[in-house]
VOBA-1610 file (N, C-alpha, C; in pm, whole numbers, padded with zeros to 5 digits, always signed):
BEGIN
Unk+02545-02237-00931Unk+02615-02236-00802Unk+02631-02092-00755Unk+02605-02069-00627Unk+02623-01937-00569Unk+02744-01938-00475Unk+02824-01832-00482Unk+02930-01810-00386Unk+02875-01723-00274Unk+02865-01776-00152Unk+02799-01704-00044Unk+02902-01654+00057Unk+02895-01526+00083Unk+02973-01464+00188Unk+02874-01395+00281Unk+02857-01448+00401Unk+02749-01402+00488Unk+02770-01260+00542Unk+02885-01198+00507Unk+02904-01059+00548Unk+02805-00965+00480Unk+02736-01017+00377Unk+02635-00936+00311Unk+02527-00889+00408Unk+02507-00965+00515Unk+02403-00929+00612Unk+02430-00795+00679Unk+02554-00747+00670Unk+02584-00615+00727Unk+02513-00504+00652Unk+02470-00530+00528Unk+02397-00431+00449Unk+02245-00448+00461Unk+02202-00556+00520Unk+02058-00585+00530Unk+01991-00488+00628Unk+01872-00441+00592Unk+01800-00346+00678Unk+01714-00424+00779Unk+01774-00462+00890Unk+01703-00539+00991Unk+01595-00457+01059Unk+01614-00325+01069Unk+01519-00242+01144Unk+01379-00248+01083Unk+01369-00252+00951Unk+01237-00261+00887Unk+01164-00388+00930Unk+01235-00503+00931Unk+01172-00628+00973Unk+01135-00624+01121Unk+01220-00562+01203Unk+01190-00551+01346Unk+01062-00469+01367Unk+01041-00368+01285Unk+00924-00280+01301Unk+00796-00342+01247Unk+00804-00420+01137Unk+00680-00475+01080Unk+00639-00606+01146Unk+00732-00676+01211Unk+00698-00804+01274Unk+00590-00792+01381Unk+00596-00692+01471Unk+00486-00678+01570Unk+00350-00656+01505Unk+00346-00583+01393Unk+00218-00562+01323Unk+00160-00695+01278Unk+00243-00781+01221Unk+00196-00909+01169Unk+00150-01000+01282Unk+00226-01006+01390Unk+00193-01095+01502Unk+00068-01050+01574Unk+00058-00920+01603Unk-00058-00868+01677Unk-00184-00879+01593Unk-00174-00851+01463Unk-00293-00860+01378Unk-00344-01003+01372Unk-00252-01101+01362Unk-00295-01241+01361Unk-00367-01280+01489Unk-00317-01231+01602Unk-00381-01258+01732Unk-00521-01197+01737Unk-00535-01071+01695Unk-00665-01004+01703Unk-00765-01063+01603Unk-00720-01097+01484Unk-00810-01160+01387Unk-00860-01293+01442Unk-00774-01364+01515Unk-00816-01489+01580Unk-00923-01466+01685Unk-00917-01356+01758Unk-01021-01323+01856Unk-01153-01289+01788Unk-01143-01224+01671Unk-01265-01182+01601Unk-01329-01298+01526Unk-01247-01374+01454Unk-01299-01480+01367Unk-01192-01587+01352Unk-01196-01696+01430Unk-01091-01798+01425Unk-01068-01858+01286Unk-01174-01874+01207Unk-01156-01932+01073Unk-01073-01838+00984Unk-01102-01707+00993Unk-01024-01611+00916Unk-00879-01607+00963Unk-00858-01633+01092Unk-00720-01635+01144Unk-00640-01747+01080Unk-00704-01862+01055Unk-00634-01972+00989Unk-00596-01934+00846Unk-00689-01869+00776Unk-00659-01823+00641Unk-00549-01717+00643Unk-00554-01630+00744Unk-00453-01526+00754Unk-00314-01586+00776Unk-00308-01693+00853Unk-00178-01759+00876Unk-00123-01816+00746Unk-00212-01860+00657Unk-00168-01907+00525Unk-00109-01791+00446Unk-00176-01674+00450Unk-00124-01556+00380Unk+00013-01517+00433Unk+00030-01524+00565Unk+00158-01491+00625Unk+00267-01588+00579Unk+00233-01716+00576Unk+00329-01817+00530Unk+00368-01793+00384Unk+00269-01768+00300Unk+00297-01738+00159Unk+00383-01613+00148Unk+00351-01511+00230Unk+00429-01388+00229Unk+00574-01411+00264Unk+00601-01497+00363Unk+00739-01526+00403Unk+00813-01595+00290Unk+00748-01692+00225Unk+00811-01763+00112Unk+00841-01666-00002Unk+00745-01579-00033Unk+00764-01481-00140Unk+00878-01386-00105Unk+00884-01345+00020Unk+00991-01254+00064Unk+01128-01318+00041Unk+01143-01443+00083Unk+01272-01512+00070Unk+01311-01527-00077Unk+01214-01566-00160Unk+01245-01587-00302Unk+01285-01457-00370Unk+01211-01349-00345Unk+01242-01221-00408Unk+01373-01163-00357Unk+01401-01186-00228Unk+01523-01130-00171Unk+01647-01189-00238Unk+01644-01317-00272Unk+01763-01382-00327Unk+01776-01365-00478Unk+01676-01312-00544Unk+01688-01292-00689Unk+01778-01172-00718Unk+01861-01179-00821Unk+01944-01063-00860Unk+01860-00961-00936Unk+01777-00888-00864Unk+01678-00801-00927Unk+01741-00693-01014Unk+01856-00639-00972Unk+01916-00530-01050Unk+01960-00578-01189Unk+01991-00706-01201Unk+02031-00758-01330Unk+01911-00776-01424Unk+01792-00775-01366Unk+01671-00791-01447Unk+01588-00663-01452Unk+01652-00546-01426Unk+01575-00422-01427Unk+01518-00389-01564Unk+01573-00449-01669Unk+01519-00427-01803Unk+01381-00489-01820Unk+01343-00578-01727Unk+01211-00639-01733Unk+01102-00553-01668Unk+01143-00446-01599Unk+01045-00363-01528Unk+00939-00305-01622Unk+00978-00244-01738Unk+00872-00195-01829Unk+00777-00305-01874Unk+00831-00426-01899Unk+00745-00538-01938Unk+00646-00571-01826Unk+00696-00574-01703Unk+00610-00600-01587Unk+00498-00497-01577Unk+00534-00370-01599Unk+00436-00261-01594Unk+00330-00278-01704Unk+00374-00303-01828Unk+00278-00309-01938Unk+00193-00435-01935Unk+00246-00544-01881Unk+00163-00664-01862Unk+00050-00633-01764Unk+00081-00558-01658Unk-00024-00521-01563Unk-00125-00425-01624Unk-00078-00337-01712Unk-00171-00249-01784Unk-00266-00333-01870Unk-00213-00434-01939Unk-00297-00521-02021Unk-00398-00598-01936Unk-00357-00638-01815Unk-00450-00705-01724Unk-00563-00611-01682Unk-00529-00484-01659Unk-00632-00386-01623Unk-00728-00364-01740Unk-00676-00363-01861Unk-00762-00352-01980Unk-00849-00476-01993Unk-00793-00594-01963Unk-00870-00718-01971Unk-00986-00719-01874Unk-00969-00652-01760Unk-01079-00643-01662Unk-01201-00578-01724Unk-01177-00478-01810Unk-01287-00406-01876Unk-01371-00500-01962Unk-01308-00600-02023Unk-01379-00687-02117Unk-01415-00823-02057Unk-01331-00875-01969Unk-01351-01011-01919Unk-01364-01020-01768Unk-01366-00906-01701Unk-01364-00905-01555Unk-01495-00952-01493Unk-01484-01002-01369Unk-01600-01042-01290Unk-01652-00924-01210Unk-01782-00913-01200Unk-01843-00804-01124Unk-01889-00853-00988Unk-01861-00773-00886Unk-01909-00800-00751Unk-01953-00668-00690Unk-02076-00664-00642Unk-02130-00545-00577Unk-02117-00421-00666Unk-02140-00440-00796Unk-02139-00328-00889Unk-02003-00285-00938Unk-01897-00355-00898Unk-01762-00319-00941Unk-01699-00436-01017Unk-01635-00406-01128Unk-01568-00508-01209Unk-01418-00495-01186Unk-01363-00579-01097Unk-01222-00563-01056Unk-01142-00692-01063Unk-01205-00805-01096Unk-01137-00933-01084Unk-01135-01008-01217Unk-01028-01083-01236Unk-01018-01174-01350Unk-01015-01317-01296Unk-01095-01404-01357Unk-01094-01545-01317Unk-00995-01620-01403Unk-00898-01684-01338Unk-00799-01761-01411Unk-00858-01897-01447Unk-00849-01937-01573Unk-00911-02063-01616Unk-00844-02185-01552Unk-00924-02288-01532Unk-00881-02421-01487Unk-00847-02431-01338Unk-00805-02322-01274Unk-00764-02332-01133Unk-00862-02265-01038Unk-00971-02206-01092Unk-01075-02145-01011Unk-01017-02045-00911Unk-00934-01956-00962Unk-00871-01854-00879Unk-00895-01718-00943Unk-00930-01619-00861Unk-00953-01485-00912Unk-00834-01396-00882Unk-00804-01307-00976Unk-00690-01217-00966Unk-00740-01074-00971Unk-00685-00988-00884Unk-00722-00847-00884Unk-00603-00766-00937Unk-00604-00732-01066Unk-00489-00664-01127Unk-00453-00530-01062Unk-00551-00461-01004Unk-00521-00332-00941Unk-00425-00348-00824Unk-00427-00464-00757Unk-00333-00489-00648Unk-00194-00518-00703Unk-00186-00597-00811Unk-00057-00626-00873Unk+00008-00500-00930Unk-00075-00400-00961Unk-00024-00279-01023Unk+00064-00199-00928Unk+00044-00213-00798Unk+00116-00127-00703Unk+00267-00148-00708Unk+00319-00272-00694Unk+00464-00287-00709Unk+00514-00255-00849Unk+00436-00289-00952Unk+00476-00257-01090Unk+00485-00106-01109Unk+00392-00034-01049Unk+00385+00112-01059Unk+00508+00177-00995Unk+00542+00133-00873Unk+00657+00190-00802Unk+00786+00157-00875Unk+00800+00032-00920Unk+00921-00007-00991Unk+00937+00068-01124Unk+00824+00093-01191Unk+00832+00166-01318Unk+00880+00308-01296Unk+00830+00375-01191Unk+00877+00510-01161Unk+01025+00508-01124Unk+01067+00406-01047Unk+01209+00394-01012Unk+01294+00376-01138Unk+01245+00295-01231Unk+01317+00270-01357Unk+01330+00398-01438Unk+01220+00473-01452Unk+01221+00596-01531Unk+01311+00703-01468Unk+01300+00718-01337Unk+01376+00823-01268Unk+01525+00790-01267Unk+01560+00662-01250Unk+01701+00623-01249Unk+01765+00644-01386Unk+01687+00629-01492Unk+01740+00648-01627Unk+01744+00796-01666Unk+01664+00877-01599Unk+01661+01020-01629Unk+01646+01098-01498Unk+01755+01108-01419Unk+01748+01177-01289Unk+01708+01323-01306Unk+01643+01381-01207Unk+01599+01521-01218Unk+01717+01617-01211Unk+01711+01730-01282Unk+01815+01833-01268Unk+01804+01902-01132Unk+01893+01996-01107Unk+01900+02060-00976Unk+01768+02125-00935Unk+01702+02193-01027Unk+01577+02264-00996Unk+01454+02173-01008Unk+01474+02047-01042Unk+01362+01955-01055Unk+01318+01939-01199Unk+01234+01839-01222Unk+01184+01814-01357Unk+01105+01934-01409Unk+01122+01964-01536Unk+01039+02065-01603Unk+00924+01993-01674Unk+00845+02069-01751Unk+00720+02017-01804Unk+00739+01894-01893Unk+00841+01893-01978Unk+00857+01781-02072Unk+00875+01649-01997Unk+00968+01646-01903Unk+00992+01523-01827Unk+00878+01492-01732Unk+00818+01596-01677Unk+00707+01574-01583Unk+00588+01511-01654Unk+00555+01559-01774Unk+00442+01504-01850Unk+00467+01357-01884Unk+00592+01324-01915Unk+00625+01185-01944Unk+00599+01098-01822Unk+00644+01142-01704Unk+00618+01069-01580Unk+00469+01062-01552Unk+00401+01173-01577Unk+00258+01179-01549Unk+00179+01079-01632Unk+00223+01053-01753Unk+00157+00954-01838Unk+00154+00817-01771Unk+00268+00776-01716Unk+00277+00645-01651Unk+00200+00641-01520Unk+00169+00758-01463Unk+00089+00764-01341Unk-00060+00764-01372Unk-00099+00842-01473Unk-00241+00859-01502Unk-00301+00739-01576Unk-00220+00667-01654Unk-00273+00553-01729Unk-00336+00449-01636Unk-00266+00396-01535Unk-00333+00302-01443Unk-00441+00369-01359Unk-00424+00498-01330Unk-00527+00570-01253Unk-00662+00563-01323Unk-00666+00598-01450Unk-00793+00599-01523Unk-00848+00457-01542Unk-00761+00360-01569Unk-00808+00222-01588Unk-00870+00166-01460Unk-00808+00194-01346Unk-00861+00143-01218Unk-00985+00221-01177Unk-00987+00352-01203Unk-01104+00433-01169Unk-01227+00389-01246Unk-01208+00332-01366Unk-01321+00287-01447Unk-01384+00159-01394Unk-01320+00087-01304Unk-01370-00045-01264Unk-01507-00042-01197Unk-01552+00042-01109Unk-01480+00154-01053Unk-01415+00118-00920Unk-01292+00167-00901Unk-01221+00153-00775Unk-01145+00283-00752Unk-01221+00386-00719Unk-01163+00520-00705Unk-01064+00525-00588Unk-01087+00443-00485Unk-00997+00444-00370Unk-00857+00403-00409Unk-00843+00286-00475Unk-00711+00238-00517Unk-00651+00331-00622Unk-00733+00381-00714Unk-00683+00473-00817Unk-00627+00600-00754Unk-00697+00653-00656Unk-00650+00775-00589Unk-00523+00751-00511Unk-00514+00632-00449Unk-00391+00597-00376Unk-00272+00596-00471Unk-00288+00536-00589Unk-00179+00534-00687Unk-00143+00675-00733Unk-00244+00758-00754Unk-00218+00897-00797Unk-00139+00972-00690Unk-00183+00962-00565Unk-00112+01029-00456Unk+00029+00973-00439Unk+00041+00842-00456Unk+00172+00777-00445Unk+00268+00830-00550Unk+00221+00836-00675Unk+00306+00885-00782Unk+00346+01030-00764Unk+00249+01114-00725Unk+00279+01255-00703Unk+00373+01274-00584Unk+00354+01193-00481Unk+00442+01203-00364Unk+00586+01168-00399Unk+00604+01065-00480Unk+00740+01026-00521Unk+00804+01137-00605Unk+00728+01194-00699Unk+00783+01302-00781Unk+00814+01425-00697Unk+00731+01453-00597Unk+00758+01567-00509Unk+00888+01547-00433Unk+00910+01425-00384Unk+01031+01395-00308Unk+01154+01401-00398Unk+01142+01348-00520Unk+01255+01344-00612Unk+01288+01484-00662Unk+01185+01564-00692Unk+01208+01701-00734Unk+01137+01737-00864Unk+01041+01830-00854Unk+00971+01886-00971Unk+00968+02038-00954Unk+00986+02111-01062Unk+00987+02258-01058Unk+00860+02310-00992Unk+00875+02407-00900Unk+00764+02450-00814Unk+00647+02508-00892Unk+00672+02572-01006Unk+00562+02631-01083Unk+00468+02523-01137Unk+00521+02403-01161Unk+00436+02293-01207Unk+00336+02255-01098Unk+00384+02245-00972Unk+00293+02213-00862Unk+00188+02321-00844Unk+00227+02447-00853Unk+00132+02557-00838Unk+00023+02550-00945Unk+00063+02520-01069Unk-00033+02509-01179Unk-00130+02393-01155Unk-00078+02280-01110Unk-00164+02163-01087Unk-00263+02187-00973Unk-00220+02253-00868Unk-00310+02280-00754Unk-00424+02371-00797Unk-00392+02477-00871Unk-00496+02569-00919Unk-00593+02496-01013Unk-00539+02414-01103Unk-00624+02340-01197Unk-00715+02243-01123Unk-00664+02178-01020Unk-00745+02084-00943Unk-00859+02154-00872Unk-00832+02269-00810Unk-00936+02344-00737Unk-01046+02389-00833Unk-01006+02437-00949Unk-01104+02486-01048Unk-01191+02371-01100Unk-01134+02252-01116Unk-01205+02140-01178Unk-01282+02054-01077Unk-01279+02087-00948Unk-01345+02004-00848Unk-01495+01982-00875Unk-01573+02087-00912Unk-01715+02061-00943Unk-01735+01962-01058Unk-01651+01973-01162Unk-01662+01881-01275Unk-01625+01739-01233Unk-01521+01726-01151Unk-01480+01592-01104Unk-01591+01528-01023Unk-01664+01607-00944Unk-01772+01552-00861Unk-01884+01495-00948Unk-01914+01562-01059Unk-02022+01514-01147Unk-01987+01381-01213Unk-01858+01346-01220Unk-01816+01222-01283Unk-01819+01102-01189Unk-01846+01125-01060Unk-01848+01016-00964Unk-01972+00930-00981Unk-01962+00803-00943Unk-02077+00715-00941Unk-02168+00751-00823Unk-02292+00706-00830Unk-02390+00741-00727Unk-02346+00696-00588Unk-02291+00572-00579Unk-02251+00523-00447Unk-02132+00602-00392Unk-02046+00654-00482Unk-01934+00737-00438Unk-01984+00873-00387Unk-02083+00928-00457Unk-02142+01054-00409Unk-02211+01033-00275Unk-02274+00915-00256Unk-02342+00887-00130Unk-02242+00879-00015Unk-02125+00823-00041Unk-02023+00817+00064Unk-01982+00957+00108Unk-01968+01046+00011Unk-01933+01184+00044Unk-02047+01251+00118Unk-02171+01226+00073Unk-02288+01284+00141Unk-02299+01234+00284Unk-02279+01103+00303Unk-02282+01047+00439Unk-02174+01109+00527Unk-02058+01132+00468Unk-01948+01190+00544Unk-01979+01334+00585Unk-02042+01408+00494Unk-02070+01549+00520Unk-02193+01570+00608Unk-02280+01469+00618Unk-02403+01484+00696Unk-02375+01485+00845Unk-02470+01538+00922Unk-02452+01547+01067Unk-02450+01409+01131Unk-02530+01316+01078Unk-02537+01182+01134Unk-02453+01088+01050Unk-02348+01026+01105Unk-02263+00936+01027Unk-02337+00808+00990Unk-02280+00732+00898Unk-02340+00606+00856Unk-02336+00505+00970Unk-02412+00394+00954Unk-02419+00290+01059Unk-02281+00235+01091Unk-02201+00209+00986Unk-02068+00154+01007Unk-01985+00244+01097Unk-01987+00374+01066Unk-01906+00468+01142Unk-01961+00484+01284Unk-02093+00484+01299Unk-02152+00494+01433Unk-02103+00381+01522Unk-02108+00259+01473Unk-02065+00144+01553Unk-01915+00149+01580Unk-01839+00198+01484Unk-01694+00211+01503Unk-01663+00312+01613Unk-01731+00425+01611Unk-01708+00528+01713Unk-01748+00478+01851Unk-01856+00402+01859Unk-01898+00344+01987Unk-01791+00249+02039Unk-01737+00164+01951Unk-01632+00070+01991Unk-01509+00145+02042Unk-01471+00251+01971Unk-01354+00329+02010Unk-01378+00396+02146Unk-01498+00452+02164Unk-01529+00519+02290Unk-01533+00424+02408Unk-01578+00301+02386Unk-01590+00205+02496Unk-01453+00153+02541Unk-01348+00176+02461Unk-01216+00126+02498Unk-01151+00200+02612Unk-01190+00327+02632Unk-01129+00406+02738Unk-00979+00424+02716Unk-00903+00429+02826Unk-00759+00452+02815Unk-00681+00323+02794Unk-00719+00216+02865Unk-00644+00091+02856Unk-00722-00023+02793Unk-00847+00000+02748Unk-00921-00101+02676Unk-00999-00198+02764Unk-01062-00295+02696Unk-01148-00392+02761Unk-01095-00534+02738Unk-01122-00626+02832Unk-01092-00768+02804Unk-01173-00816+02684Unk-01128-00925+02625Unk-01195-00976+02505Unk-01344-00998+02527Unk-01382-01057+02642Unk-01523-01089+02669Unk-01609-00963+02683Unk-01548-00850+02722Unk-01624-00727+02743Unk-01618-00633+02623Unk-01548-00673+02519Unk-01544-00594+02396Unk-01668-00626+02314Unk-01783-00581+02365Unk-01913-00627+02313Unk-01942-00578+02171Unk-01891-00463+02132Unk-01918-00414+01997Unk-01869-00512+01890Unk-01754-00574+01918Unk-01699-00669+01822Unk-01751-00810+01846Unk-01749-00854+01972Unk-01787-00992+02001Unk-01935-01018+01974Unk-02019-00915+01984Unk-02162-00930+01955Unk-02196-00887+01813Unk-02093-00867+01730Unk-02108-00842+01586Unk-02175-00709+01553Unk-02169-00613+01646Unk-02221-00480+01611Unk-02124-00406+01519Unk-01995-00424+01543Unk-01893-00357+01461Unk-01877-00432+01329Unk-01910-00369+01216Unk-01902-00439+01087Unk-01758-00450+01038Unk-01730-00555+00963Unk-01600-00577+00899Unk-01487-00554+01000Unk-01502-00611+01118Unk-01409-00584+01227Unk-01270-00639+01202Unk-01257-00741+01120Unk-01126-00801+01097Unk-01047-00732+00986Unk-01111-00645+00909Unk-01040-00583+00797Unk-01052-00430+00802Unk-01160-00375+00741Unk-01170-00230+00729Unk-01173-00159+00864Unk-01240-00219+00964Unk-01257-00151+01093Unk-01179-00219+01205Unk-01067-00280+01171Unk-00988-00348+01274Unk-00926-00248+01371Unk-00902-00123+01327Unk-00848-00023+01419Unk-00945+00004+01533Unk-01075+00004+01502Unk-01174+00025+01608Unk-01167-00086+01711Unk-01141-00210+01666Unk-01128-00320+01761Unk-01001-00307+01844Unk-00894-00258+01782Unk-00770-00234+01856Unk-00797-00139+01973Unk-00871-00031+01946Unk-00899+00067+02052Unk-00995+00009+02154Unk-01093-00070+02110Unk-01186-00133+02204Unk-01112-00228+02297Unk-01012-00298+02247Unk-00938-00395+02328Unk-00827-00331+02411Unk-00758-00232+02354Unk-00639-00179+02421Unk-00647-00029+02451Unk-00759+00033+02418Unk-00782+00171+02455Unk-00695+00271+02381Unk-00697+00394+02433Unk-00616+00501+02372Unk-00468+00466+02375Unk-00424+00400+02482Unk-00282+00364+02495Unk-00240+00269+02382Unk-00322+00170+02354Unk-00291+00076+02247Unk-00292+00143+02111Unk-00390+00234+02089Unk-00396+00306+01962Unk-00272+00393+01944Unk-00228+00457+02053Unk-00108+00541+02046Unk+00015+00458+02009Unk+00029+00340+02068Unk+00143+00254+02037Unk+00139+00207+01891Unk+00020+00171+01843Unk+00007+00124+01705Unk+00043+00235+01606Unk-00010+00355+01629Unk+00020+00468+01540Unk+00169+00503+01548Unk+00226+00495+01668Unk+00370+00523+01683Unk+00454+00423+01606Unk+00410+00297+01604Unk+00483+00195+01529Unk+00479+00225+01379Unk+00362+00265+01329Unk+00352+00303+01188Unk+00439+00425+01160Unk+00437+00523+01252Unk+00518+00644+01232Unk+00666+00609+01226Unk+00710+00515+01310Unk+00850+00474+01309Unk+00888+00410+01175Unk+00798+00326+01121Unk+00825+00262+00991Unk+00834+00367+00882Unk+00738+00460+00880Unk+00733+00563+00776Unk+00857+00652+00782Unk+00894+00697+00902Unk+01010+00786+00916Unk+01140+00713+00881Unk+01149+00586+00920Unk+01269+00508+00887Unk+01285+00495+00736Unk+01177+00462+00666Unk+01184+00448+00520Unk+01211+00581+00452Unk+01149+00688+00502Unk+01173+00820+00443Unk+01319+00863+00462Unk+01376+00834+00579Unk+01516+00869+00603Unk+01606+00793+00507Unk+01575+00665+00481Unk+01653+00589+00383Unk+01642+00651+00245Unk+01523+00698+00211Unk+01502+00758+00080Unk+01577+00890+00065Unk+01569+00974+00167Unk+01627+01108+00159Unk+01780+01104+00154Unk+01839+01007+00224Unk+01985+01004+00234Unk+02050+00913+00131Unk+01972+00849+00047Unk+02029+00756-00049Unk+02036+00819-00188Unk+02149+00800-00256Unk+02167+00855-00389Unk+02128+00756-00499Unk+02105+00632-00462Unk+02059+00530-00557Unk+01910+00551-00580Unk+01872+00584-00704Unk+01733+00621-00730Unk+01638+00502-00718Unk+01686+00382-00739Unk+01600+00266-00716Unk+01562+00257-00568Unk+01661+00268-00481Unk+01633+00264-00337Unk+01551+00385-00295Unk+01586+00502-00346Unk+01516+00625-00310Unk+01368+00617-00342Unk+01336+00571-00463Unk+01196+00567-00508Unk+01118+00456-00438Unk+01178+00336-00426Unk+01107+00224-00366Unk+01079+00249-00217Unk+01180+00298-00143Unk+01157+00325-00001Unk+01056+00438+00018Unk+01065+00542-00065Unk+00967+00650-00057Unk+00828+00599-00092Unk+00820+00513-00195Unk+00691+00459-00236Unk+00625+00378-00126Unk+00702+00292-00058Unk+00646+00211+00050Unk+00601+00301+00165Unk+00682+00401+00199Unk+00647+00489+00311Unk+00520+00569+00280Unk+00509+00622+00158Unk+00389+00696+00119Unk+00266+00605+00119Unk+00285+00483+00068Unk+00174+00388+00061Unk+00123+00354+00202Unk+00214+00328+00294Unk+00175+00298+00432Unk+00107+00419+00495Unk+00163+00539+00471Unk+00105+00661+00529Unk-00036+00685+00479Unk-00058+00673+00347Unk-00191+00699+00290Unk-00292+00596+00340Unk-00255+00468+00335Unk-00346+00363+00380Unk-00380+00378+00528Unk-00277+00400+00611Unk-00300+00415+00755Unk-00387+00536+00784Unk-00356+00649+00722Unk-00429+00773+00748Unk-00575+00761+00708Unk-00600+00707+00588Unk-00738+00696+00540Unk-00815+00595+00623Unk-00754+00480+00655Unk-00824+00378+00733Unk-00862+00430+00871Unk-00768+00489+00942Unk-00796+00539+01077Unk-00896+00655+01071Unk-00881+00743+00971Unk-00972+00856+00958Unk-01115+00811+00936Unk-01134+00707+00854Unk-01272+00662+00826Unk-01332+00592+00948Unk-01250+00526+01030Unk-01306+00458+01148Unk-01350+00556+01254Unk-01294+00678+01254Unk-01335+00777+01354Unk-01427+00883+01293Unk-01471+00861+01168Unk-01567+00951+01106Unk-01507+01075+01045Unk-01376+01077+01022Unk-01311+01194+00966Unk-01283+01181+00816Unk-01326+01070+00755Unk-01310+01050+00611Unk-01420+00954+00564Unk-01459+00961+00436Unk-01560+00868+00384Unk-01512+00724+00394Unk-01605+00630+00410Unk-01572+00488+00416Unk-01541+00440+00274Unk-01414+00401+00251Unk-01372+00364+00116Unk-01310+00225+00108Unk-01311+00149+00214Unk-01261+00012+00208Unk-01112+00000+00193Unk-01036+00091+00255Unk-00890+00086+00250Unk-00840+00012+00374Unk-00758-00093+00358Unk-00713-00171+00474Unk-00604-00100+00553Unk-00590-00141+00678Unk-00477-00096+00760Unk-00356-00180+00720Unk-00249-00117+00671Unk-00140-00194+00609Unk-00074-00294+00702Unk-00057-00416+00652Unk+00006-00528+00723Unk-00069-00565+00851Unk-00193-00521+00864Unk-00269-00544+00987Unk-00409-00599+00959Unk-00478-00540+00862Unk-00612-00587+00828Unk-00606-00725+00764Unk-00713-00802+00782Unk-00723-00932+00715Unk-00737-00910+00565Unk-00666-00990+00487Unk-00675-00982+00342Unk-00543-01021+00278Unk-00547-01120+00191Unk-00425-01173+00133Unk-00359-01082+00032Unk-00438-01020-00057Unk-00380-00938-00164Unk-00299-00822-00110Unk-00360-00746-00019Unk-00291-00630+00037Unk-00167-00671+00116Unk-00181-00776+00200Unk-00069-00819+00284Unk+00049-00864+00199Unk+00024-00951+00102Unk+00133-01005+00020Unk+00195-00894-00065Unk+00114-00797-00109Unk+00169-00685-00185Unk+00272-00608-00104Unk+00241-00580+00022Unk+00337-00509+00106Unk+00462-00592+00131Unk+00444-00723+00150Unk+00560-00810+00169Unk+00648-00810+00044Unk+00586-00813-00073Unk+00661-00806-00199Unk+00742-00677-00205Unk+00680-00565-00169Unk+00750-00437-00173Unk+00867-00433-00075Unk+00847-00487+00045Unk+00956-00490+00142Unk+01068-00583+00095Unk+01032-00694+00031Unk+01135-00785-00021Unk+01217-00717-00130Unk+01150-00645-00220Unk+01221-00572-00325Unk+01313-00466-00263Unk+01262-00395-00164Unk+01343-00293-00097Unk+01466-00353-00031Unk+01447-00463+00042Unk+01561-00527+00110Unk+01663-00577+00008Unk+01617-00629-00104Unk+01707-00675-00209Unk+01789-00560-00264Unk+01723-00449-00295Unk+01793-00334-00352Unk+01894-00275-00254Unk+01857-00272-00127Unk+01946-00216-00024Unk+02065-00308+00001Unk+02038-00437+00015Unk+02143-00532+00050Unk+02244-00551-00063Unk+02197-00557-00186Unk+02285-00582-00301Unk+02306-00456-00383Unk+02322-00343-00313Unk+02329-00216-00385Unk+02465-00188-00449Unk+02566-00268-00415Unk+02697-00245-00473Unk+02719-00339-00592Unk+02765-00283-00700Unk+02777-00357-00826Unk+02869-00479-00813Unk+02973-00470-00727Unk+03067-00579-00717Unk+03013-00696-00635Unk+02886-00689-00594Unk+02827-00803-00526Unk+02787-00912-00624Unk+02802-00887-00753Unk+02775-00988-00854Unk+02902-01011-00933Unk+02941-01133-00948Unk+03064-01158-01021Unk+03037-01158-01171Unk+03138-01178-01248Unk+03127-01166-01394Unk+03039-01272-01456Unk+03014-01381-01385Unk+02930-01489-01440Unk+02785-01476-01397Unk+02752-01365-01325Unk+02614-01346-01282Unk+02582-01419-01155Unk+02685-01481-01090Unk+02659-01550-00966Unk+02660-01450-00852Unk+02581-01475-00750Unk+02569-01382-00641Unk+02691-01394-00551Unk+02757-01282-00527Unk+02875-01280-00443Unk+02855-01182-00330Unk+02878-01222-00208Unk+02854-01139-00092Unk+02987-01080-00043Unk+02991-00947-00025Unk+03116-00884+00022Unk+03090-00811+00151
//
């Protein structure tokens, strides 16, 4: 039995939901214009996401924070299992087939919430001193960052691995690390760049070569044409020929930003980027002003994740970054990425809403104050 006091809603972060709702609604509409069948599947993902959000929001997550290391290590074991039992597609081994139900699981996607929660768990148990973490504590944190990085990079999925690495480093930078450590890492990275390049797979080197060449790849060429044809206010659906005539590849997922500009022009692109900027700044402000390290790390993690995904996706569609298959967060078609972000927002809302210890009574029942 739960004792419910609806005054708890005064602690709920409504602004985050207000900001992400237009992304979900507009993306569903545009995916329907591009591919009606995919729009039906996308609506299923949205429905599942809403159910997952509600379930996670009502769970007393802070009472189960001792399960976070278990959650992290189970995901590490799944990543190891990919090495031995994973399915290969297009030269990459990233999926596990679950027996009897004919469903495939991508552990690298599950790793994202586990990764952020593990950093929150570690930092809350060992907050940084005034000058920031020194080498001993930093190396300990770095272990939990680099372990999934190397496992995912071996699949190979360098894009997701790099996102996790940047995410972890961004969180540590925000929380506080001694400045000499950052200086040492930057110098070491610059010196090791030639060696790191030799370790890349051939297709990864080709992406870099295509990016550096004077003539962009076919995908980028068609994306730039779609963006250019949008003008200032865009084109009606019937005149958005790059997408409707199938010249623009992967228009519903990787290159959906190009379709946004083709349909709504520079003005629409400006509004979309402004909406992402508002979400990122709102989450960062929550992180900076909050003394609860769980809230600080989770809100910072979501904001960094959205920033990296948005920046890389938009940059690759305009030819300013290699094509790496990174989705536009909460906008591109795809169930794994969408539900992952919904899970993260649900965890964040739970931590923010139930952040006071007296919201749980002595019997573990949820009490709203």
